[in-house]
C-alpha atoms as one frame of an Amber mdcrd trajectory, in Angstrom:
protein
 122.530  71.710 299.331 124.399  72.467 296.135 125.329  76.140 296.004 127.089
  78.749 298.067 125.684  79.720 301.459 124.872  83.442 301.532 123.399  83.994
 304.997 120.819  82.857 307.545 117.160  83.391 306.644 116.667  85.399 309.861
 119.060  88.085 308.575 116.854  88.802 305.526 114.302  91.375 306.661 110.888
  91.962 305.098 111.134  95.766 305.253 114.517  96.096 303.552 117.137  94.170
 301.586 120.228  92.073 302.352 123.209  93.077 300.200 125.882  90.682 298.923
 128.452  90.413 296.139 128.584  87.783 293.396 130.987  86.949 290.592 129.659
  86.379 287.086 130.739  82.945 285.843 131.123  84.077 282.245 133.124  87.288
 282.765 134.556  87.072 286.281 133.105  90.532 286.977 131.835  91.275 290.455
 128.243  92.489 290.797 126.050  93.352 293.736 122.879  91.422 294.512 120.120
  91.690 297.085 117.847  89.333 298.969 114.315  90.311 299.963 111.714  88.480
 302.038 108.030  88.455 301.176 105.443  86.288 302.929 108.156  83.925 304.161
 109.691  83.490 300.691 113.099  84.882 299.736 113.915  86.290 296.304 117.262
  87.375 294.864 117.881  90.211 292.402 120.878  92.037 291.015 121.171  95.351
 292.834 120.666  97.649 289.844 117.720  99.805 288.790 116.526  99.110 285.263
 116.193 102.796 284.379 119.913 103.569 284.628 121.563 100.236 285.332 124.585
 101.642 287.157 122.288 103.007 289.908 122.099 100.686 292.922 118.838  99.987
 294.740 120.613  99.130 298.015 123.371 101.640 298.583 124.714  99.791 301.605
 122.077 100.285 304.269 119.177  98.427 302.661 116.810  99.465 299.894 113.492
 100.916 301.020 110.504  98.589 300.688 106.847  99.632 300.776 103.704  97.605
 300.137 105.632  94.666 298.674 107.759  96.795 296.344 111.449  97.716 296.318
 111.945 101.441 295.701 114.743 103.106 293.744 115.418 106.293 295.686 117.118
 107.904 292.687 114.178 107.718 290.269 111.174 106.647 292.325 110.875 103.422
 290.343 109.043 100.634 292.170 109.730  96.916 291.646 107.556  94.023 292.817
 109.496  91.987 295.389 108.391  88.630 294.022 108.591  89.192 290.246 111.016
  92.117 289.858 108.516  93.922 287.598 108.784  97.713 287.582 105.238  98.901
 288.269 105.958 102.634 288.439 108.646 105.003 287.246 110.803 105.643 284.197
 111.459 101.925 283.593 107.845 100.761 284.011 107.390  97.310 282.467 111.073
  96.337 282.837 112.218  93.566 285.187 115.064  93.344 287.675 117.646  90.711
 286.777 117.022  87.679 288.966 119.545  85.717 290.986 118.391  82.185 291.815
 118.437  81.373 295.516 117.122  78.518 297.652 116.405  78.082 301.350 117.333
  74.995 303.328 117.598  74.424 307.092 117.335  78.144 307.879 120.041  79.251
 305.444 119.888  80.993 302.045 122.003  79.555 299.231 123.016  80.952 295.855
 122.041  78.225 293.362 122.413  80.236 290.157 124.904  78.705 287.704 125.627
  82.185 286.306 127.037  83.484 289.615 129.176  82.455 292.558 129.042  83.996
 296.026 131.916  86.359 296.885 130.966  88.049 300.174 128.309  89.747 302.232
 127.940  93.460 301.682 128.888  95.740 298.807 131.678  95.223 296.318 135.161
  96.383 297.231 135.827  99.939 296.080 138.361  98.497 293.626 135.488  96.685
 291.867 133.463  99.830 291.191 133.480 101.148 287.647 133.600 104.889 288.077
 133.455 105.603 284.358 130.910 108.317 283.717 127.911 107.436 281.607 126.803
 111.046 281.444 126.122 112.607 278.062 126.976 116.012 279.489 130.466 117.293
 278.820 132.152 119.444 281.439
């Protein structure tokens, strides 16, 4: 299989998400991504709500999933697991950014030319951009 091995299929649960870190090929920036299982299929998405794109869906312990939708606990937005479409919330109609993955012999591989696999779990604290995007001055 061409691509980077992310994890075993059995570690991707249907009721939550599997968090991992990728590097963007074009910029070298690290980003977080998630895997989700639905009806035996596995989908990959960048780990950022489309309402405020610095808000993470999976904050390290798995994003909540209900009735086939990933839920943003910050805004209540709901995203279809299989398409990434926001069906409810402040970003309704927007789509999660996809990360192409493939399954072979019980393992999940990152096969997206735009990203390379860095590690399981969240980004290192050094990778976080803590710059405020607030319009409120203190």
